[in-house]
MARFIZA-290647 format. One record per atom (N, C-alpha, C, O): z, x, y; residue in one letter. Coordinates in steps of 0.05 Angstrom, whole numbers, plus 5000, padded with zeros to 4 digits. Last residue first. Layout:
<recs>
ZXYA;...
</recs>
This chain:
<recs>
744636422864X;744536492836X;747736302829X;748636292806X;739635982903X;742836102896X;742836192867X;741536082849X;732836192929X;733935982906X;736936142898X;736936362889X;729336212978X;731636322963X;732436122947X;732435892954X;723835762975X;726135862992X;727635982971X;727435892948X;718535702957X;718635882973X;721336022977X;721636262980X;719135312934X;718635422921X;717935692931X;717135872918X;719134872970X;722134942958X;721335182941X;723335262930X;714034882991X;716435043012X;719335022999X;721435103009X;711634672959X;710934962969X;713135062982X;713935292982X;713534132956X;713634292931X;713634582934X;714934742920X;711634013007X;714834042999X;714134222978X;714134462982X;706634003003X;707434153023X;710334213012X;711234443010X;705433652960X;704533912955X;706434112983X;707334342979X;706533202986X;707733242971X;708333532958X;710433622949X;701933213025X;705233143037X;707033313020X;708533483028X;697633253001X;697633453012X;700833463020X;702133683021X;696032822962X;698133072947X;699033262975X;700933422973X;691832572981X;694132402970X;696632602962X;698932512957X;687232723004X;689232843021X;692332673006X;694532653019X;683132242974X;683532462989X;686032483008X;686632313024X;686631772940X;685231862946X;685732162954X;687632302946X;692531562934X;690631432947X;687631552963X;686631482984X;697431472887X;694731572889X;693131492914X;692131272910X;703631612911X;701231362896X;699731542913X;699931672934X;708332072888X;706332042920X;704131732901X;703531732877X;714432382878X;712532132872X;711132102893X;712132092916X;717932932863X;716232822884X;713932552869X;712132582853X;723433042832X;721932972829X;720332822844X;720832572842X;731133022847X;728233252859X;725333242845X;724333472845X;732832642838X;733032842820X;730933042825X;729433162810X;730632232876X;734432302877X;734332612860X;735632802868X;727032082857X;725932262878X;728832422887X;729132622900X;728331832808X;726832042798X;726732252825X;726532492823X;731031372830X;732531622824X;730431852817X;731132082822X;726831092851X;728031142878X;729531362852X;728931592859X;723630982808X;722331122825X;724131312849X;723631532859X;727430632790X;727030822779X;725831062788X;726531292781X;727130222822X;729030362834X;729830562817X;732030682820X;722030062814X;722630182846X;725030292845X;725630442862X;723429732773X;720529972774X;721630192800X;721830432800X;725429292789X;727829532773X;726029782770X;727030002765X;722229062820X;725129142829X;725729392819X;726229612830X;718728932780X;717929092804X;720029142809X;720329372800X;721728542748X;720328832735X;720229002756X;721429222754X;722428142783X;724528312775X;723628642760X;724528872762X;717228032789X;718928072816X;720828232799X;720728482801X;716227792737X;714127992742X;715628192770X;715328432772X;719127442730X;719427662711X;718227852731X;719428052739X;716827022772X;719827162772X;720327402759X;721727572769X;712127002741X;712527122763X;714627152775X;714627352790X;714226722686X;711826962692X;712527122723X;713327362724X;716126262691X;718226402693X;716426702699X;717326872714X;712525902677X;713625862706X;714726052709X;714826112733X;708126262631X;709725972640X;711026002669X;709926172683X;703626612639X;704426442615X;706226132615X;705825902607X;699626972668X;701126752671X;702226612652X;701026402652X;699327722653X;697327452662X;699827252659X;701927332649X;702128182698X;702228132670X;700727842664X;701627702682X;699328572750X;701128382748X;700228272714X;697928282707X;696728862798X;697228992772X;699328802762X;701628882766X;695729092850X;695528772842X;695828722815X;695128502808X;696229602857X;697829442866X;697929142865X;699528982875X;696229952798X;694429862819X;696729702831X;698729652819X;699330582784X;698930392776X;698130192802X;699030242824X;699431132787X;696831092783X;697230822778X;695330742764X;702931652824X;703831312806X;700631212804X;699331232826X;704332292800X;701632122817X;702631802805X;703031742781X;708932772814X;708732512794X;707532372812X;708632302833X;708933482800X;708633292826X;707133072802X;705533112784X;713634052789X;712333802776X;710833602804X;711833612827X;714234582770X;713634602793X;711534222779X;709334192767X;720034722720X;717034672729X;716334542755X;718034382764X;725234702706X;723934942725X;721734882739X;721334932762X;726934332674X;726334622666X;724634822688X;723335032685X;727333882704X;729734082700X;729534322693X;731034502700X;722433702710X;723433802729X;725634022723X;725834252732X;721433552660X;719633772662X;721233882691X;721434132695X;725333172644X;725633402628X;723533582646X;724233822645X;723632742681X;725532812687X;726933242672X;728333432681X;718232722659X;718732732689X;720632942693X;720233172700X;720332432609X;719132712615X;719132782636X;720332992636X;723232042631X;725032202614X;722732392622X;723132522643X;719031702646X;720531832663X;722332062664X;722932222683X;715831582600X;715031792626X;717231852646X;717132042660X;719531252573X;719531532566X;717431752580X;717331992576X;719730792608X;720830972602X;720931232602X;721731392619X;712630642626X;714730682604X;717530822614X;717130972633X;711530632682X;712030382671X;713330392642X;714830222634X;708630972711X;711431002706X;712530752710X;713930652729X;703331112706X;704030882722X;707630842725X;708830682741X;701231802725X;702731632706X;702931402719X;702831412743X;700032412719X;698332162739X;699531912709X;698831872686X;703133012742X;703932792729X;702432562734X;703132462755X;701533632744X;701033402759X;701233132738X;699633082720X;704534232751X;704834042732X;704033782748X;705633712766X;703234872760X;703434592774X;702934442766X;700534412766X;706135342737X;703735212736X;704635022753X;707035022759X;709335802714X;708535852752X;706535632748X;704435722756X;710235782667X;712635622691X;711735642720X;712735562741X;706435382625X;706935552644X;708935562667X;709235372682X;707635052572X;707634962596X;708135202613X;710535242616X;705234962508X;706535112523X;705435042544X;703034982545X;707234452457X;705734562480X;705834732500X;706934602519X;712134302441X;709634412422X;707634482443X;706234662434X;714634102482X;715534322473X;713334512458X;712834752461X;711933652494X;711733902521X;712734152495X;711434362492X;713433392454X;710133342463X;709833652478X;708133822474X;718933172431X;717733532428X;715233552440X;714433782438X;719132612449X;720532832454X;720033052455X;720433182476X;716132242428X;714532472449X;716332652457X;715532842471X;714631862367X;716532012392X;715632192405X;714032342392X;710531312354X;711931582353X;712831672374X;712331592396X;708430832341X;711130792356X;712231132354X;714631182351X;702730442352X;703430662351X;706330672369X;706930592391X;700129912357X;703629952334X;703130262330X;703130342307X;698729842404X;701029682400X;702529842381X;704829902383X;695430482419X;694830232407X;698330112401X;700130262396X;693930822477X;695130842455X;695430522445X;695530342461X;687930872510X;689830872520X;692430792478X;691230702459X;684031482516X;683931172502X;687431152504X;689031332500X;678631942530X;681331802541X;681731572529X;679831422529X;674032132528X;675632022506X;677831952514X;679331892495X;671632312581X;671332122561X;672031992536X;670931802526X;674532802589X;675832542603X;674332342588X;675832162580X;671833182567X;674533162558X;675932772557X;677132622543X;667833182599X;667633102580X;669233022558X;668832882538X;670433342645X;668933012653X;668133052615X;667932812607X;671633872625X;674833682632X;672933352637X;674133152633X;666934202616X;668334092593X;669933942602X;670133772584X;665634152675X;663634022653X;665333902628X;665333672619X;668934502688X;669134222699X;667734032684X;668533802680X;668034922659X;670634872641X;669934502661X;670334282649X;662835092677X;663235032654X;666234862644X;666434712625X;664735212737X;662535002732X;663534902702X;664834702700X;671835482740X;669035532743X;667035242734X;668335052723X;676435582680X;676035612710X;672435522712X;670835492693X;681935342638X;679635482646X;678435482675X;679735372693X;686935192592X;686135232610X;682835452615X;681935622600X;685434722538X;685135002542X;684635042572X;682434962582X;686834132528X;684234222537X;685834472555X;687134442576X;689033682478X;690033832494X;687534012498X;686134052479X;692033072454X;689833182462X;690533382486X;691833322506X;696132642434X;696832992445X;694833112445X;695233332435X;696132142414X;694232332397X;694632682416X;693632892409X;700131852425X;700332002407X;698632202396X;699032362378X;701632212500X;701731992473X;700832072446X;700532312442X;699532592547X;702032492537X;701832182521X;701831962533X;694533012544X;695332712535X;698232682532X;699232772511X;692233512585X;694333472567X;694233122559X;693532992579X;688634112606X;688933762609X;690533732588X;690533902571X;688134572663X;687234462631X;689034142644X;689934032664X;684535052705X;685434782700X;685534712682X;683434742671X;685435482758X;684835432726X;686035152722X;687935052734X;681035532816X;683635602799X;683035582765X;681035642752X;676935602851X;677635862829X;679135812811X;679335962792X;676035202875X;676635302891X;677135652879X;677535862891X;673934872849X;671134932861X;672935142877X;671635292892X;677834792812X;676034842799X;674234912817X;672435042806X;680434352846X;681434642843X;680034772828X;681134992828X;676433962852X;677734022873X;678434382866X;677434582876X;675933712802X;673633762805X;674533992835X;673034192837X;681533592785X;680533772772X;677433932786X;676834172783X;681633132823X;683733422821X;683133582814X;683533782827X;676932822802X;678232892833X;679233132832X;678033332840X;679732742745X;676632872757X;676732952779X;676733202780X;684132402757X;684232652741X;681732812743X;682133052742X;682531962779X;684132162796X;684332432783X;684732642795X;679331782738X;678531822764X;678932032783X;677532192796X;683131692704X;681631822701X;679531882720X;678032062715X;687831362736X;687931602718X;686031742714X;686531982718X;684530932746X;685531002768X;686031262755X;684431432762X;683530732691X;680930772713X;683131002735X;682831252735X;689330582672X;686830862658X;685030932675X;684731172678X;689930172701X;692230442705X;689430702695X;688430892706X;684029892732X;685929962712X;688130182711X;687630392724X;681729622787X;682129812771X;684329802749X;686329682754X;678229122822X;680429262816X;680529482791X;678629452776X;671229232838X;674129142845X;676329232837X;676729452845X;667429622826X;666729392834X;668529152854X;667928992872X;668429742745X;668329762775X;667729532795X;667529302787X;674529692708X;671929602712X;670729782741X;672229922754X;679729332679X;678229552684X;675729472693X;674729252689X;685429042701X;683628962692X;681329222699X;681129302722X;691929242682X;690329202698X;687929172683X;687729242659X;694629812641X;695529572655X;693429582677X;692829792689X;695630122578X;693830092593X;694129772612X;693829552602X;700530722555X;699530422562X;697130302575X;696230502587X;700631202546X;702831022533X;701030692531X;700530532513X;697931702574X;695431392560X;698231242544X;697431132524X;698132022624X;701031852614X;698331652602X;697031492616X;696732652632X;695332392636X;697032272614X;697332362591X;696833282670X;698333162651X;697532792650X;697932682672X;693933812686X;694333492694X;694933372659X;693833392637X;695934342717X;696334222687X;695933912690X;697833772697X;693334962740X;693734742749X;694034512726X;691934502712X;695035602764X;694335432743X;695335162754X;697135122770X;691236002816X;694235822807X;693035632783X;690735552782X;689436702832X;688636362821X;691136262823X;693136392831X;691036992889X;690736922860X;690236652861X;690436472876X;691537532941X;689837362940X;690137222900X;689337382884X;696938012958X;693737962946X;693437622940X;695537492935X;698638173015X;698338033000X;695938032982X;693638042990X;697038893046X;696638633038X;697538493022X;697938643002X;699339463085X;698739353054X;699039043058X;700838953070X;697339943123X;697939663132X;697739603090X;696139703075X;699740623123X;697940483118X;697940183118X;699640163100X;700641243156X;702340933148X;699640803145X;697740843160X;703241873156X;700941693150X;702341463142X;704241433127X;706742113215X;706842073181X;704741883176X;704341723194X;707642083272X;707442323262X;707442313224X;708042513210X;709841633290X;711941683275X;711241993263X;712842133250X;705641483323X;707841443329X;710241623313X;712241713325X;701141483297X;701341783311X;703741683321X;704441873336X;702241133253X;702141433239X;701741643262X;701841893257X;701240683288X;704440803279X;704841093268X;706741243271X;696040783294X;698040743318X;700640783306X;702240923318X;693240783255X;693240893270X;695440963281X;696641173277X;693740583181X;694940413211X;695340663234X;697640763234X;689540593138X;691040693154X;691640573181X;690040483198X;685140383104X;687840183104X;690940383125X;693340323126X;681540693090X;680840483116X;683340333117X;683340133132X;683440943055X;682841133074X;682940853098X;684240843119X;687740723005X;685340733020X;685240813041X;687340763054X;692140982959X;691440792983X;687940912995X;686541112991X;692741442925X;691441192917X;690640982943X;688540862943X;698641662949X;696641762936X;695141512919X;696341392902X;700541303011X;701941322985X;698741462968X;696641362976X;704041273074X;701741283051X;702241353023X;704341463015X;708740763088X;708040943090X;705541063061X;705340983038X;707240083108X;708540303098X;707640553102X;705840593118X;707039463138X;706339783142X;708139933122X;710539893121X;705038793116X;706639013131X;706039303134X;703639343130X;701338393102X;704938363093X;706738543104X;709138513105X;697038013119X;698438213110X;701438203114X;703038063125X;691837743070X;694337653090X;697037913092X;698437983073X;687637893041X;686737763072X;689537733085X;689637703110X;688738382992X;687738073000X;687538133038X;687438333053X;690138722942X;687138682964X;687338412963X;686738252946X;697238712944X;694638762932X;692438762953X;692838792977X;703838472928X;702238662939X;699738672927X;699638642903X;705837822917X;705438102906X;703038232928X;701238122940X;706237282933X;708237452936X;707537772931X;708937952942X;699537002949X;701837092928X;704037272939X;703237422957X;694736512964X;696636732975X;698736792963X;700336602965X;689036382933X;691836262938X;692536552949X;691436762944X;684536482907X;683936402944X;686336382950X;686636352974X;683637042867X;683936722873X;683436712901X;682336872916X;685737472808X;683437442835X;684037072841X;684636902824X;690237402772X;688837632778X;687537662809X;688037822827X;695136842782X;693136982764X;692237232776X;693737302795X;698936532800X;699536752777X;696836862770X;696736992748X;702536192848X;699936342839X;700336602829X;701436802838X;705735602872X;705335912855X;702636002845X;700835852836X;704935302903X;708135332896X;707535622888X;708535822897X;698635312948X;700235232914X;702435342912X;702235572922X;698134983009X;698435172990X;699735142966X;701634982962X;694334383027X;696734543024X;696834853005X;695234892986X;689434083027X;689834293043X;692234473039X;692034713046X;685933872983X;688933872985X;688234183002X;687234392995X;680933352974X;682233532983X;685133562989X;686533382997X;676432862932X;679632982938X;680133282955X;679133472941X;671432362939X;672832652956X;675032772951X;676232812972X;672432012884X;672532082913X;672832352919X;674132522907X;668131902827X;670832082839X;670432062874X;668332092885X;667331662763X;666731612786X;668931672807X;671131552809X;666531882703X;667831682718X;667431762748X;667332002751X;660231822665X;662831942675X;664331852702X;663031752721X;657831602604X;658431542638X;660231622646X;662331522639X;653431792564X;656131832567X;655631832604X;654231952620X;651131352507X;650831522535X;652731492546X;654131282545X;648031392441X;650431332456X;649731452490X;648031622494X;645230942404X;644631122421X;647031172437X;648030972447X;645630612340X;646830672365X;645630942382X;645231142369X;640530612277X;644330682296X;643430702327X;641230782335X;637330052262X;637430372276X;639830322291X;640830152306X;635129582213X;637329662231X;637030022237X;636630202221X;630729142197X;630829492196X;632529512214X;631729462237X;630828652147X;631928682172X;632029032171X;632929162153X;625128582109X;627928612111X;629028692134X;627628882143X;619028322123X;620528592115X;623328472130X;623628342151X;615427822102X;616927902120X;618828112106X;619828092084X;608927442087X;611427642080X;612327702102X;611027682123X;606427022116X;606526982087X;609327132078X;611227032066X;603927122165X;606926932160X;607826892129X;609626752121X;599427322151X;599527032164X;602526842159X;603126612155X;601127862142X;600027652124X;599927392132X;600627232115X;607327912177X;604428032164X;602927802145X;604027602137X;613827982212X;612127852199X;609627912184X;610628082170X;619428502221X;616628392223X;615228142204X;615928142181X;626028562251X;623928452226X;621628292242X;621428112259X;630828992273X;627928782274X;626528862251X;625929062238X;636729162313X;634929072284X;632428962291X;631928862313X;640429722330X;639529432338X;636529412312X;635229582300X;647629802356X;644829792347X;642129542345X;642029312353X;645929872429X;645029872397X;647429812380X;649529782392X;647830382464X;645930192463X;645430162434X;644830332418X;655030532483X;652430522466X;650630322469X;651430102476X;659230972522X;658330742520X;655430662498X;653530822503X;663931322540X;661831402515X;661831072516X;663930942512X;666431252610X;666831302574X;664231322559X;662231332573X;666330822658X;666331062648X;667331072619X;668930912608X;662530232676X;665530372665X;665330642659X;662930672653X;657530032686X;660029882697X;662830022690X;665029942697X;651530242690X;653830202680X;656430142689X;657030312706X;645029742694X;647530032712X;650430032692X;651329822682X;638529822671X;641629642682X;643229742695X;642229882714X;632829672635X;634229752661X;637029602667X;637529362667X;629629562585X;631929532591X;633829622620X;636229622619X;623829492565X;624729672576X;627229442581X;626929202580X;620029642503X;621129452511X;623329542535X;625129682525X;612929782470X;615629832480X;616929612501X;615529442513X;609329852409X;610329662432X;612929782443X;614829862429X;604630142368X;607230072384X;607529962414X;606230002435X;600230242322X;600730292347X;603630232352X;605030322334X;597530172268X;597930492281X;598630422306X;597530582321X;596029562288X;596129722260X;596630092278X;595730162300X;601229232343X;597329272317X;597829522304X;599829652308X;604928752342X;604629042340X;602329102323X;601629042300X;608228252390X;605928352365X;605028712366X;604628862386X;614028012389X;612328182399X;610428172382X;610828072360X;620227732419X;618327722409X;616027842407X;615027812429X;627427912421X;625327982439X;622927832411X;623727822388X;633827562438X;631727692423X;629227732433X;628527602453X;638527792492X;637027462475X;635027742454X;634927992456X;641728142517X;643327842506X;641927702492X;642827522479X;638628422555X;639128562526X;640728332508X;640828362483X;636628272600X;635828082577X;636128282556X;634228332541X;638928862631X;637628622641X;636628522605X;636228702588X;645429102619X;642229142612X;641428902621X;643028712619X;650629372631X;650029152641X;646729172645X;645629222666X;655929642596X;652729632605X;651629432609X;651629272590X;660229452572X;661329662602X;657829702604X;657429872623X;660129322527X;660229072545X;661329202570X;662829092585X;653729642501X;657129622494X;657229372524X;655329292538X;649529242457X;649929372481X;653029352482X;654529182473X;644329042411X;647029062419X;648029222444X;646229392449X;637828732403X;640229002403X;642128962414X;641728802432X;632828592370X;635328502379X;636928732376X;637328872357X;626028292356X;627628582363X;629528452371X;629128222379X;620328132314X;623327982329X;625328212331X;626128322310X;613828102307X;616228282309X;618128202331X;617928202356X;607427902275X;609827782303X;613127982290X;614027962268X;603728042248X;603327822265X;605327762281X;605127592299X;601828842249X;604128562245X;603728332258X;603328362282X;596429082213X;597929002235X;600428852233X;600828742212X;594829582169X;596029262174X;597329222192X;599529332193X;596930152164X;594430082168X;593029712185X;591329652202X;603530322197X;601630222181X;598630082185X;598129942205X;607030392235X;605530612219X;604330522200X;603930682182X;608530152290X;607530052268X;606130252253X;603830272260X;615330132323X;612230312325X;611630132299X;613330002287X;619329972387X;616929872355X;615629952353X;613929962370X;623730222428X;621230222421X;619630132387X;619130292369X;627629992483X;627729992456X;623530022442X;621529872447X;631830332539X;629130122520X;629330132493X;630930282481X;634330432600X;635030472566X;632230282556X;631030122569X;637130692658X;634630712645X;634930662609X;635530852594X;642330632699X;641730642668X;639030542652X;638930352637X;644430712763X;643430552742X;643030752721X;643331002724X;652430692770X;650230872773X;648730702755X;649830562737X;657330582761X;655930372784X;653130542785X;651630492804X;659331212742X;659630932749X;658830742773X;659630742796X;653731592721X;656731562739X;657031322735X;655231192724X;650632042679X;650431702697X;652931722703X;654431862690X;645632572675X;648932442694X;648732242702X;647532172722X;642832322615X;643332442640X;645732452651X;647732352640X;641231962576X;643932182570X;643732352589X;644432582582X;637531402575X;638731542597X;641231652590X;643231532593X;635031242513X;637031132534X;637631482559X;637931712552X;631930822463X;631931082485X;634330982500X;635330752502X;631230662396X;632630682420X;632830972433X;633331202426X;626230562355X;627530832367X;628830632396X;627530492412X;623930322287X;624930252316X;627130522320X;628630642305X;618830182259X;620030372263X;621330342293X;620230352315X;617129692203X;616429822235X;619829992234X;621929972220X;614429842138X;616129762152X;616729902182X;616930142185X;609329952095X;610830092119X;612229922133X;610629812148X;605729622075X;607429732055X;609029912076X;610430062062X;602228972080X;602629212098X;604729382068X;605029282046X;596528772030X;599328712044X;599429042055X;598129242049X;591228462029X;592028702041X;594328702046X;594828632069X;590827952005X;589728141998X;590328371997X;590328521977X;594027562021X;595927742009X;593827902002X;594728071988X;590327312050X;592427362072X;593427562058X;593927772071X;586727022006X;585927222033X;587827412051X;587027612063X;590826711984X;589627001970X;588227161987X;588227411985X;591926312026X;594426542008X;593126782002X;593727002010X;586926142022X;587526252044X;589526422035X;589126672036X;586125941968X;584226161982X;585526322000X;585526561998X;591125551960X;589925751942X;588426011956X;589326231956X;588825092003X;591225342006X;592325561990X;594025721999X;584224991987X;583725222020X;587525262019X;588625432032X;585024791934X;583324991944X;584225141962X;585025371958X;587524271938X;589124491937X;587624741938X;588924931944X;583423861954X;585723941964X;587824191973X;589024271993X;580823941898X;578824041922X;581624111939X;582424341941X;584623681871X;584923971858X;582924121885X;583324351893X;584123241884X;586223381885X;586623661886X;588223811897X;579223041872X;578923091897X;582523291905X;583123431925X;579622981816X;578123201829X;578423311854X;578223551860X;583922741771X;582922601803X;581622941813X;583323121815X;586822721728X;583622701725X;582522591755X;580922421760X;592322711729X;591022411730X;588222381735X;587022181743X;593323221713X;594923041696X;593922711703X;594522511689X;590223501744X;589423521726X;590823351703X;589923341680X;593023361804X;590023291793X;589423261760X;588423061750X;598323481787X;597123211786X;594623211783X;593623081765X;597924091790X;598523891761X;597823631768X;596323531751X;595224161842X;593524271818X;594224001792X;592823841780X;598624001868X;596423841879X;594923921850X;593623751837X;603624331856X;603424101850X;601023901859X;601323661857X;600724821871X;602224791835X;601824471843X;599724351836X;599924851923X;597924861903X;599224771881X;598124561873X;606124781936X;604024531944X;602424591928X;602624441909X;608325261924X;609424991912X;607324751918X;607124561903X;604825621952X;606025631926X;605925381906X;604625311886X;607325482009X;604125401997X;605025431963X;605825231953X;612925492003X;611625212002X;608925202001X;607725001994X;612826112008X;614225861977X;612925551981X;612125401963X;610126212044X;609826272017X;609826112005X;608225981993X;614726052080X;611825992084X;610626002057X;610125782048X;618926332067X;618826012057X;616425912068X;616125672065X;616527002043X;617226782062X;617926472056X;617026392034X;617127562006X;616127262012X;618127212031X;620327302035X;618728192039X;619228002017X;618527732022X;619427642043X;618928952041X;617028682042X;618028442022X;618128461997X;625129242053X;622329182041X;621328842049X;622328632056X;627229862090X;625829602089X;624529492065X;622729632056X;631130392107X;629030212100X;629629972089X;631829892081X;635030472170X;634330412150X;632230312137X;631030132148X;631130992222X;631930662206X;632730662182X;631630822167X;633231532250X;632631492223X;632931122226X;635131022232X;633231632322X;634331562289X;632931512278X;630831422288X;630932182366X;630331952358X;631831922332X;632132132319X;
</recs>
């Protein structure tokens, strides 16, 4: 519950007109010696006195209620307003109005509500609707103004701060069946190159102190007359770094139709993170932008919830932010065994330079193209379509050069988007390297 801003009761124009009319009639009656004018002014004076005999002292209390549970894009949102009267005098009329985020479509939230609130009572307004886009959306602020004493007194607007609603990105079921290029943890579901307790048979060797008896290979031992044990490769977890390019925003955001670059980036990051965290891997996130926000590696359900909260604050760079990002990756240590998934529209040249830098440093890098197919600048003149075609041709040349330099680029298409490219990365990682 939020605390409203305190207000005070002030005279309305109705009270001003009543006092003015009564005073004029009394002055004219005395000046002209007419008793009928004095009698005509009496009902106005008596009515005002009766209504003002008991004045309210407390202002209405406005509370904003919003569904703060798990709300996903396109899901239902239950919001509402509650107006309470803590005074012993009822309000003749209360006018309430609220603002909402443009990405929350609440019914009748764009118009004022008029209602009466009895003494020591309350009235509620339901605002059902749906969430149109991920992020931290607000219901409110809300303002209320009450009239009492027959409309002769009104309180100043009482403003209640906004109530936040967390709308999580909708994610398609993502699945990557290919092995990771490197496994660096102690335990996990990926096969590593190191011997250990796992399910992948590595070979047979002579028995050594510390080996388990159940690992003895009796066929080889009887044939060689020496104890031999079967040893396996350890199953280890992998680290996945999701690098989000937030240098710019292209396309129309929202759900139910086309999506912007940032929409695709956030939804893809949530899907990839959910997949690898469900398998027991460690996932971290990093923004490629002026903010350079970083989420430390972690695993498990708690890390997944933290990832969703972290994604709610993703914002594109502002037009006036011209900082350089050459040292961004140097400032944040990137593990040499981590799989770096770069989610980028590959529009800004700095993103291509960053990908080349990661690949040259020996990191296992995969670039995911998040540019919508129908993304295009608004048509301003007759040359805009031609300029857009030239820009797309130049962008295809950049993508071709990235692939030539060993940077795998794949377009995000939901489930299975990374299978083929991860297969190539894992194959290159397992291949012997020349000296």
